[in-house]
C-alpha positions, -999 to +999 in steps of 0.1 A: +292-553-704+323-572-694+322-562-658+311-534-633+275-539-643+252-541-613+284-544-593+314-524-582+348-536-595+363-552-627+353-524-650+353-534-687+331-523-715+334-533-752+322-507-777+316-521-812+311-493-838+330-509-866+361-504-846+362-524-814+372-503-785+376-515-749+369-490-721+389-500-690+398-535-680+401-540-642+398-565-614+375-570-585+392-577-552+370-599-531+376-614-496+379-649-511+400-639-541+400-619-573+372-617-599+381-608-635+361-592-663+348-613-692+371-619-721+363-595-751+366-625-774+374-603-804+403-584-820+405-550-803+413-519-823+420-499-791+419-500-753+413-468-732+421-467-695+402-440-676+425-441-645+449-462-626+429-478-598+431-516-600+393-520-606+398-501-639+434-509-650+445-540-632+437-567-659+450-547-689+484-565-692+467-598-697+454-586-731+491-586-743+494-624-737+479-630-772+488-598-792+495-561-790+468-535-787+470-498-791+462-484-757+454-448-746+457-431-712+471-400-696+508-400-686+501-402-648+477-430-653+505-451-670+529-443-642+505-452-615+492-483-634+528-496-638+533-492-600+501-512-593+508-539-620+542-546-605+528-547-570+503-573-583+532-595-594+549-590-560+518-600-540+511-630-563+547-642-557+545-637-520+511-655-518+522-683-542+491-672-563+485-672-600+495-640-618+478-638-653+506-616-667+543-611-662+568-583-665+569-591-702+532-581-706+537-550-684+566-540-707+544-545-738+515-526-722+539-497-717+553-499-752+520-499-769+504-471-748+499-437-763+501-412-735+474-387-742+471-353-724+438-337-716+419-320-744+439-335-772+420-349-802+434-383-812+424-404-842+420-441-835+411-448-871+392-430-899+360-440-882+368-432-845+386-406-824+389-398-787+395-369-763+403-372-726+391-346-701+400-342-664+376-364-643+385-349-609+389-384-593+426-391-589+458-380-605+454-383-643+418-397-642+399-390-674+365-387-689+366-404-723+347-388-752+344-410-783+335-397-817+323-427-837+311-433-873+279-414-884+287-387-859+277-409-830+291-396-797+297-415-765+311-403-731+325-428-706+330-412-672+352-438-654+351-425-618+347-388-613+338-359-591+321-327-603+331-307-572+366-296-564+384-318-538+416-312-518+439-325-545+419-324-577+399-298-596+363-309-603+356-327-636+360-307-668+329-312-690+332-289-721+305-307-740+267-304-737+253-334-756+260-370-765+242-400-778+253-423-750+266-415-715+282-444-696+284-432-660+295-446-627+266-447-602+284-457-569+266-430-549+234-430-569+212-428-539+231-407-513+253-377-506+287-374-489+289-358-455+303-322-456+340-326-463+353-299-440+332-313-411+346-348-419+381-335-420+378-317-387+364-349-370+392-369-385+419-345-373+404-343-338+405-381-335+441-382-346+452-354-321+431-370-293+450-403-299+483-385-297+474-366-266+464-398-248+498-413-255+487-436-283+495-441-320+471-432-348+473-459-376+456-446-407+448-473-433+447-456-467+446-466-503+481-460-518+469-440-548+450-408-541+437-413-506+471-415-488+482-383-505+450-365-495+453-377-459+489-362-457+475-329-472+448-328-444+473-336-416+497-309-428+471-282-430+457-289-395+492-290-380+491-323-361+515-321-332+534-353-336+557-371-361+538-383-392+552-414-410+544-428-444+548-465-451+543-489-480+534-483-516+520-449-505+556-436-508+561-445-545+526-431-553+535-399-536+565-394-557+545-399-589+521-372-576+550-348-571+563-356-607+530-345-622+521-311-607+500-299-637+474-326-629+469-313-593+448-285-579+475-272-555+508-290-561+529-268-540+509-274-509+509-312-514+547-310-520+551-293-486+529-319-470+548-349-484+582-334-475+570-328-440+566-365-432+591-392-424+594-421-448+595-456-434+622-474-453+633-502-430+622-524-400+644-502-378+623-471-386+591-491-380+603-498-345+611-461-341+576-452-351+563-469-319+587-454-295+566-423-289+530-411-298+529-408-336+508-410-368+514-435-395+497-435-429+500-469-445+485-495-468+463-514-472+431-494-472+408-524-464+434-543-443+439-569-469+476-570-463+505-546-463+525-528-437+495-519-416+498-553-399+534-544-387+517-518-365+484-535-356+503-566-345+517-545-317+489-520-310+457-541-313+454-543-275+461-506-268+429-487-259+449-454-263+457-460-299+434-459-329+428-475-363+414-449-387+400-459-421+395-434-449+378-455-475+348-477-481+352-512-465+338-539-487+316-565-470+337-595-459+371-578-460+392-576-429+386-539-427+348-544-426+352-571-399+374-548-379+350-519-382+318-539-374+330-565-349+364-552-336+380-586-346+410-591-369+432-620-378+468-611-371+496-637-378+470-664-381+452-657-349+419-639-345+422-611-319+399-586-303+408-550-312+409-528-281+421-497-300+396-471-311+382-477-347+364-454-370+359-448-407+357-414-423+342-407-457+369-392-480+353-406-511+365-394-545+333-406-563+305-383-574+277-380-549+241-383-560+238-345-567+270-346-587+258-375-609+227-355-617+248-324-624+269-344-649+238-358-666+221-325-669+253-309-682+258-336-709+221-340-718+225-376-732+200-393-754+208-426-735+223-432-701+240-465-692+246-469-654+277-489-643+299-493-613+273-494-586+255-519-563+225-534-580+199-519-556+215-484-559+216-486-597+180-497-600+169-468-577+189-443-597+177-457-630+141-453-619+147-418-607+162-408-641+134-425-660+109-404-639+128-373-649+123-382-686+157-397-694+162-430-712+183-449-686+196-485-685+212-506-657+225-537-675+241-568-659+275-583-667+273-601-701+244-579-714+247-561-748+230-528-755+224-516-791+219-480-801 
């Protein structure tokens, strides 16, 4: 377990079955800096990336500092990962921080990546093969099925959803047994609120903000969440100009380039084409001239264009700051949500605009985790990507149901 064990973030799991195969290699963004997964400390025969989010893909280029590794992922995952890797370099340069890879390593990661579509059998070696299946999480996200020596089978879920969401069809699970299931457990002890009810409350808050003469600033993750938010706003017909700012724009174009990986690409295309793109400081000023909606990064207020708007609107009780993702303890987003305080341009200010978070999670809820486990019927279950307390609760529940379940810590080794 190189990371994401009894924690969320920096996913990385080394499988040694003769061939040494790395499953994901991400980073953990903390309020005080970045945490990285442990070093595999071995020659790797392959690396497989489940999806593009930084906590799963963000540290992959560092592996190319010391050699080249055959890497496997879906085509959209490579496109989105490239976008995020380059953004990492941009942020590091702006903050005068250490970047553990350069454009050279990004180019090598691209060169040595085999782009694998869903449901294609790929030989890693004479001992190992893989197949990727739609995980229903974000564009191009994949469940990884490994067939190893002695007919030993392993499934790694990455992040997934079993139920259909607005943008993605629920996970495709065409197998009914495996020796080991490595599954995320983020929501191992709770359900999501009804999505339609959450969407309606979200839209109502946006429209009420507009009707009161304010601006609705929607802080969203660039990959996945911002596109979903645009989809919702378009369906409900918000009566105001909607703007899209930051890296959300480039991610949206990648979504449009990969329609076969989407549930309803035509509707998303209409939604994206209905918004105004913010491409200059002049347009940012235009956004604030009349009541409007702006969807922008960063999702946890850890930087990005969102501050261009909050710097002018934080004292306006008619405006609103709307969050659409989980806010990690200690992040500016969590502080804003819990205490209505935020540091803007070096000064802590009181936020007088309305603030609320909505649950648009793309992770499997408790019932979906159980649905996956019952579908796959694994001999062994390894819980990852969850808070320690949640993982222990879920492990105990699975054990009571008769499953053999583990909740290892970072650095632990499990043998089967």
